[in-house]
C-alpha angles and dihedrals in degrees: 000000000000111000118214114209119214129188114212127195102226096192100051122106140028094285100044136168099007098051092041094053091047092048091051091051090049090051094048091052093046098043113045091181098067135079122197132209105200112203122205144084101326094210090056097044102046096070088051092056095055112140095026097118091118090066101028095111089064098041126082126180113212111197112236112166096185128079130201108220129208092248098057127098102264099217096044091046093051091047098046107031098067091155094054122118093245098047094045090050091052091048088056087063095040093051094045101247091114131027101209143032134211129185135161089195134107109333091211092053091047089053094045093047092047088061102033102034107026099026136220125280107259109265094022109116099192129011112228137212111231119183122186109236128196113252130189095251102016139355114262138199120242113205123207105016099171114320095102118030093176116049137178116220092253089059090058092050089054091048087057092055096045092045092050091051093050095049090048097046103034105025097035096234112157112225096344117214115239118207130186117224111239139149090256141013096241120102094236094056127100138035124308094269093058095042091053091045090051091056092050094047092047092049097054124079102194094096134021109263113195099185134246122344126199121228093246089059096050097081091058092073092220088126106065098200118033111196124199139131119278094260096056092039095053089050090052093046097048091043092050091050093048095043093053090050093046094048091049092049092047091052092051091048090052093049093051091047092055095076121221094335090054093048091051089050091048090055090052091049092048096098092048091048092049089052090048092050089051092052090052096046111119091202091078096067096040103217148320118295116228100223123200101043129110096260143024108288127178127186108206123205113279091237095046116158122209089271093051092048090049090054092047088054088050090051093051089049092053090050089056094041093052093041096232093167093050092047092051090048092052097040093049089068090063094059117101115279098261090067100044 
């Protein structure tokens, strides 16, 4: 059996290290083909791993006394804190001892470390964060969701390639459709960045470009890969999260304001509401992959529970098993010359 080695930052996230350690143990017990290197202060982690004798042969604790907090400058922290749990986990990937990295820590530090410590795939100008988001008809990938607020058209073309490969390999979507976020579906719409990106994406034949997509059509999920710069992507991501919460709250308020009849109706709706909540649960997908770096990297949600962390590890495992990085590297060579 091939064993996939995954480095996990034990100190990243709101619920670290307790939830991270619990999630790692859940992952090891559910996935017999993985090994985990857990990076963090060993004296603090060992008590949280009590009772893990059944998976101890696939679990290594790497002592890392420093921690990168959410309030530090990401670039400076990644450069200076070489003994931090996050940097040590990244170096396990960089130096070939592990094939994947998972952290629920600072998004900025993960991005900076992906570039400075792990390194970009040759030919990729900018790595991109790409969360999978629930859609009405299908889940979709949003790339980029905040890593690169200023993008050249060539970057967007590369995002389309990387997102298509991820959806095909990890999410099992056959010939995923790639759309470019714009203010209209017509080719001549948009700013110069989007117009030039449209031309590049139309000219290539490596992935299936389906044209422009308006923001109102994004939540349907009919476009498998939604491409935009990180500024637009982060606005879409945060607005989607806020709108889902607001609509749920508005529905609850309406039910409670409806008196006895409203409360009875609410009870009848409870199973449907529970199913809706499950569909919107970020924990099911684990985290956002950082695509374009030399290794499988997953940024888990900052408030990840043990279950969410386990799913992030599963996601990293799939990225290695399906050779997402290697496929991006090989397919990139087929893009038109300006992008390679």
